[in-house]
C-alpha positions as CSV (number, residue, x, y, z in Angstrom):
1,M,36.7,-46.2,8.1
2,H,40.2,-44.8,8.5
3,R,39.9,-43.3,5.0
4,A,36.7,-41.5,6.1
5,I,38.2,-40.2,9.3
6,S,41.1,-38.7,7.2
7,I,38.9,-37.2,4.9
8,L,36.8,-35.5,7.6
9,A,40.1,-34.4,9.4
10,G,41.2,-32.8,6.1
11,I,38.0,-31.0,5.7
12,G,38.3,-29.7,9.2
13,A,41.7,-28.6,8.8
14,F,40.8,-26.8,5.6
15,A,37.8,-25.1,7.3
16,L,40.1,-23.9,10.1
17,V,42.7,-22.6,7.6
18,S,40.2,-21.0,5.5
19,A,38.6,-19.3,8.6
20,G,42.0,-18.2,9.7
21,L,42.8,-16.8,6.4
22,A,39.3,-15.0,6.2
23,G,39.9,-13.6,9.7
24,G,43.3,-12.4,8.8
25,A,42.1,-10.8,5.6
26,Y,39.3,-9.1,7.5
27,W,41.7,-8.0,10.3
28,Y,44.0,-6.5,7.5
29,W,41.5,-4.9,5.3
30,N,39.5,-3.5,8.4
31,A,42.8,-1.9,10.0
32,P,43.3,1.8,9.8
33,P,45.3,2.9,6.7
34,R,46.8,5.8,8.3
35,Q,48.8,6.7,11.4
36,A,47.6,8.7,14.5
37,G,47.5,12.3,14.7
38,E,45.9,13.0,11.3
39,T,42.5,14.4,11.0
40,V,40.6,14.4,7.6
41,S,37.6,16.2,6.5
42,F,35.2,14.0,4.3
43,E,31.9,14.8,3.0
44,V,28.9,12.5,2.0
45,Y,26.8,14.1,-0.4
46,K,23.1,14.2,-0.3
47,G,21.7,11.4,-2.5
48,E,25.0,9.7,-2.9
49,T,24.9,5.9,-2.9
50,A,26.9,3.9,-0.2
51,L,28.9,2.2,-3.0
52,S,30.0,5.6,-4.4
53,V,31.0,6.6,-0.7
54,G,33.1,3.4,-0.5
55,T,34.9,4.1,-3.8
56,R,35.7,7.8,-2.6
57,L,36.8,6.7,0.9
58,E,39.4,4.1,-0.8
59,Q,40.4,6.8,-3.0
60,A,41.0,9.2,-0.3
61,G,43.1,6.6,1.5
62,L,40.5,6.5,4.5
63,I,40.0,2.8,4.0
64,K,42.1,0.0,2.7
65,S,39.6,-1.8,0.4
66,R,36.3,-0.8,-0.9
67,H,35.6,-4.5,-1.3
68,L,35.2,-5.0,2.5
69,W,33.1,-2.0,2.6
70,Y,30.7,-3.7,-0.1
71,V,30.7,-6.9,2.2
72,L,29.8,-4.7,5.2
73,L,26.8,-3.2,3.2
74,R,25.4,-6.5,2.5
75,L,25.7,-7.6,6.2
76,D,24.3,-4.4,7.6
77,E,21.5,-2.5,5.7
78,R,21.6,0.7,7.7
79,S,22.0,3.6,5.7
80,I,24.8,6.2,6.0
81,K,24.0,9.9,6.4
82,A,24.9,12.9,4.3
83,G,27.1,15.5,5.9
84,R,30.6,16.6,6.3
85,Y,32.6,14.6,8.9
86,R,35.8,15.2,10.7
87,I,37.6,11.7,10.7
88,A,40.4,11.5,13.2
89,M,42.8,8.8,12.4
90,P,43.4,6.0,13.1
91,I,40.0,4.5,12.6
92,S,39.1,1.1,11.7
93,Q,36.7,0.5,8.6
94,T,33.9,-0.8,10.8
95,D,34.2,2.1,13.2
96,L,34.2,4.5,10.3
97,R,31.0,2.9,9.0
98,E,29.5,3.4,12.4
99,M,30.3,7.0,12.3
100,L,28.7,7.5,8.9
101,V,25.6,5.5,9.9
102,A,25.2,7.5,13.2
103,G,25.7,10.9,11.4
104,A,28.3,12.2,13.7
105,K,29.0,15.2,11.6
106,E,31.7,17.7,12.4
107,P,30.7,20.8,14.3
108,L,29.7,23.8,12.1
109,L,31.1,27.1,12.6
110,R,28.9,30.2,12.4
111,V,30.1,32.9,10.1
112,T,28.3,36.3,9.8
113,I,29.0,38.5,6.8
114,P,27.6,42.1,7.4
115,E,26.1,44.1,4.5
116,G,28.5,46.5,2.8
117,V,31.8,44.6,3.5
118,T,34.4,44.2,0.7
119,L,35.6,40.8,-0.6
120,K,39.0,41.2,1.2
121,K,37.0,41.6,4.6
122,I,34.8,38.6,3.9
123,A,38.0,36.5,3.3
124,H,39.4,37.6,6.6
125,I,36.1,36.9,8.4
126,F,36.2,33.3,7.1
127,D,39.9,33.1,8.1
128,A,39.2,34.2,11.6
129,A,36.3,31.9,12.0
130,G,38.5,28.9,11.1
131,V,36.5,27.9,7.9
132,C,39.4,28.6,5.3
133,E,42.4,30.8,4.9
134,A,41.9,34.3,3.5
135,E,44.2,33.8,0.6
136,K,42.7,30.6,-0.5
137,F,39.1,32.3,-0.4
138,L,40.3,35.2,-2.4
139,A,41.9,32.8,-5.0
140,A,38.5,30.8,-5.1
141,A,36.6,34.0,-5.4
142,G,38.8,35.1,-8.5
143,D,38.7,31.3,-10.0
144,P,37.9,31.8,-13.8
145,E,35.8,28.6,-13.8
146,I,33.6,29.7,-11.0
147,L,33.2,33.2,-12.7
148,R,32.2,31.5,-15.8
149,E,29.7,29.3,-13.9
150,Y,27.8,32.3,-12.5
151,R,28.3,34.4,-15.7
152,I,30.3,37.2,-13.9
153,P,32.1,39.3,-16.4
154,G,34.5,40.7,-13.7
155,D,37.7,39.5,-12.2
156,T,36.4,38.4,-8.8
157,M,33.0,37.6,-7.2
158,E,33.0,40.9,-5.4
159,G,29.5,42.2,-5.0
160,F,28.0,38.5,-5.7
161,L,28.6,36.9,-2.1
162,Y,25.5,37.5,-0.2
163,P,26.0,39.0,3.3
164,E,24.3,36.7,5.6
165,T,25.0,34.1,8.5
166,Y,26.3,30.9,7.3
167,L,27.2,27.6,9.1
168,F,30.4,26.0,7.7
169,P,32.6,23.2,8.9
170,A,36.3,24.0,9.7
171,E,38.7,23.6,6.9
172,Y,35.9,23.9,4.3
173,P,36.9,24.0,0.7
174,P,37.1,27.8,-0.3
175,S,35.4,27.1,-3.7
176,L,32.4,25.4,-2.0
177,A,32.0,28.4,0.4
178,V,32.2,30.9,-2.4
179,K,29.6,28.9,-4.4
180,A,27.3,28.6,-1.5
181,M,27.4,32.5,-1.0
182,A,26.8,33.0,-4.7
183,D,23.9,30.7,-4.6
184,T,22.4,32.6,-1.7
185,F,23.0,35.8,-3.7
186,F,21.0,34.9,-6.7
187,R,18.3,33.3,-4.6
188,R,18.0,36.5,-2.6
189,L,18.1,38.6,-5.6
190,A,15.1,36.8,-7.2
191,E,13.1,37.3,-3.7
192,T,13.4,41.0,-4.3
193,G,11.5,40.7,-7.5
194,A,14.3,41.0,-9.9
195,D,14.8,38.8,-12.8
196,P,18.5,38.2,-13.3
197,G,18.1,35.8,-16.1
198,S,16.4,38.4,-18.3
199,L,19.5,40.6,-18.2
200,S,22.8,40.1,-20.0
201,P,25.8,39.4,-17.7
202,E,27.0,42.8,-18.3
203,E,23.6,44.5,-17.5
204,L,23.3,42.5,-14.3
205,Y,27.1,43.4,-13.4
206,R,26.3,47.1,-13.7
207,K,23.1,46.9,-11.6
208,V,25.1,45.1,-8.8
209,T,28.0,47.4,-9.1
210,L,25.3,50.4,-8.4
211,A,23.8,48.3,-5.6
212,S,27.1,47.9,-4.0
213,I,27.5,51.6,-4.0
214,I,24.1,52.2,-2.7
215,E,24.8,49.8,0.2
216,R,27.7,52.0,1.3
217,E,25.8,55.3,0.9
218,Y,22.2,54.7,2.7
219,R,21.5,54.7,6.1
220,V,17.7,54.9,6.2
221,D,15.9,52.1,4.4
222,E,13.3,54.2,2.8
223,E,16.0,56.5,1.2
224,A,17.8,53.8,-0.5
225,K,15.5,53.9,-3.7
226,V,15.6,57.6,-3.7
227,M,19.4,57.5,-3.8
228,S,19.2,55.0,-6.6
229,G,17.0,57.3,-8.6
230,V,19.6,60.0,-8.0
231,F,22.5,57.9,-9.3
232,Y,20.5,56.8,-12.5
233,N,19.7,60.5,-13.2
234,R,23.4,61.3,-13.0
235,L,24.3,58.4,-15.2
236,N,21.8,59.5,-17.8
237,I,23.0,62.9,-18.1
238,G,26.7,62.0,-18.0
239,M,27.1,63.6,-14.5
240,P,29.9,62.0,-12.3
241,L,28.3,59.8,-9.6
242,Q,30.6,61.5,-6.9
243,S,30.2,58.8,-4.4
244,C,32.3,59.1,-1.3
245,A,31.9,55.1,-0.9
246,T,34.0,54.7,-4.0
247,V,36.8,57.0,-2.7
248,E,36.8,55.1,0.5
249,Y,37.1,51.9,-1.4
250,V,40.1,53.3,-3.3
251,I,41.9,54.5,-0.1
252,T,41.3,51.2,1.9
253,E,41.0,48.4,-0.7
254,I,43.4,49.4,-3.5
255,L,45.8,51.7,-1.7
256,G,45.7,49.7,1.6
257,K,45.4,52.7,3.9
258,P,43.3,52.8,7.2
259,H,39.7,53.6,6.7
260,P,39.4,57.5,6.6
261,K,37.1,59.4,9.1
262,V,36.8,62.2,6.8
263,I,37.0,62.4,2.9
264,Y,39.0,65.5,1.9
265,N,39.2,67.3,-1.4
266,K,42.6,65.8,-2.1
267,D,41.0,62.4,-1.7
268,T,38.3,63.0,-4.3
269,E,41.1,63.9,-6.8
270,I,42.9,60.5,-6.5
271,K,43.1,59.2,-10.1
272,N,41.8,55.8,-10.0
273,P,39.2,54.0,-12.2
274,Y,37.1,53.4,-9.0
275,N,37.0,57.1,-8.0
276,T,33.7,58.3,-9.4
277,Y,34.7,61.9,-8.6
278,V,37.3,61.9,-11.4
279,M,36.0,59.1,-13.6
280,P,32.4,59.3,-15.4
281,G,29.8,56.5,-15.1
282,L,30.2,53.4,-12.8
283,P,33.3,52.1,-11.4
284,P,34.9,48.9,-13.0
285,G,32.9,46.5,-10.6
286,P,31.3,46.3,-7.2
287,I,32.8,47.8,-4.1
288,S,31.0,45.9,-1.5
289,A,28.5,43.0,-0.5
290,P,24.9,44.6,-1.2
291,G,22.0,43.4,0.8
292,A,18.4,43.0,-0.1
293,I,17.5,46.7,0.3
294,A,20.3,48.0,-1.8
295,L,19.6,45.3,-4.5
296,E,16.0,46.1,-4.6
297,A,16.9,49.8,-4.8
298,A,19.3,49.2,-7.8
299,F,16.7,47.3,-9.7
300,N,13.7,49.4,-8.7
301,P,14.9,53.1,-8.3
302,E,12.4,55.8,-7.3
303,S,11.7,58.1,-10.1
304,S,12.6,61.8,-9.4
305,D,14.3,64.8,-10.7
306,Y,16.7,64.9,-7.9
307,L,20.4,65.2,-8.7
308,Y,22.0,65.7,-5.1
309,F,21.7,64.3,-1.6
310,R,23.5,65.4,1.5
311,L,23.4,64.0,5.0
312,V,21.6,66.2,7.4
313,D,21.2,64.2,10.5
314,G,24.3,62.4,11.7
315,A,22.2,60.6,14.4
316,T,19.4,59.2,12.2
317,G,21.3,59.1,8.9
318,K,18.7,61.0,7.1
319,H,19.6,62.7,3.9
320,Y,18.3,66.0,2.2
321,F,17.6,65.6,-1.5
322,S,17.7,68.4,-4.0
323,R,17.4,69.3,-7.6
324,T,19.9,72.1,-8.0
325,F,23.4,72.6,-6.7
326,D,22.4,75.7,-4.9
327,D,19.8,73.9,-2.9
328,H,22.5,71.2,-2.1
329,I,24.9,73.8,-0.8
330,K,22.2,75.3,1.3
331,A,21.4,72.1,2.9
332,G,25.0,71.7,3.9
333,V,25.0,75.2,5.5
334,L,21.8,74.5,7.4
335,Y,23.3,71.3,8.6
336,V,26.4,72.9,9.9
337,K,24.3,75.7,11.7
338,G,22.0,73.0,13.1
339,N,25.1,71.3,14.6
340,Q,26.5,74.5,16.0
341,N,23.1,75.4,17.7
342,S,22.3,72.0,19.2
């Protein structure tokens, strides 16, 4: 009898010790691995398994042990939700799991990229919005691996980041932001009826370069394709493009000077590969972010024998298109007279 009581007492003591050890282990592995005052961004990818998430959480130092994560998965079958999360430390593993199950995503920041802006301006827009630093964005836009992924033969993604309104989390990885914009670019380009896959990277690059110039030149939608035809006519006969937009690019983006209100003769004489007044053919690469209208115009120009165009209505942005230089000059004279008599 006494022996049986002793055995039962031993079993009870062992159970208590085991329970204590298990509780202690749970408390230890569930405790936050980081101190207060630190906020970490973490993304759960669409279609990713909960086991994969646990492994990455451990690797990121956000939980002490993926093994407890696996135990919690067996005890609670609720699924975690994809998205990017802002995790304020300290947080226990169980509380972290509740966050991912609830889908408490970090707030998204609205970033609007206007048509016709340059890569540098895009970078500063992202910086001002709090998405990522301008320098890091520019570095990502010039990352050779990303350029190879999208088959861009240039030095940067200039011209291939689509101007649109995006929603990004704060402190978003610049490389992912660049890829998101590039993916949007190729999707929007396909929507215009263009087939970029049928072109070599060099051919596509030339068309996007021309689109970036058209974007900075047209002001009336229906004139974009006419302008495109003019530029193609000039290219076909070896005539300089003579685009003021390329001169502006040289002045502001390459020389780092304020945006000019007027382009003078001395400006058109600046010796730079991007200055299409002094250099034949297209510039080395795009000069802005073209939108749908400019892209469609570059891929589907309107056929004509025009070689010139001149702004004739500053209020509406309408241009006069002409076949000869004499008509081009006369259009300029008429515009000046019209202004004087108005």
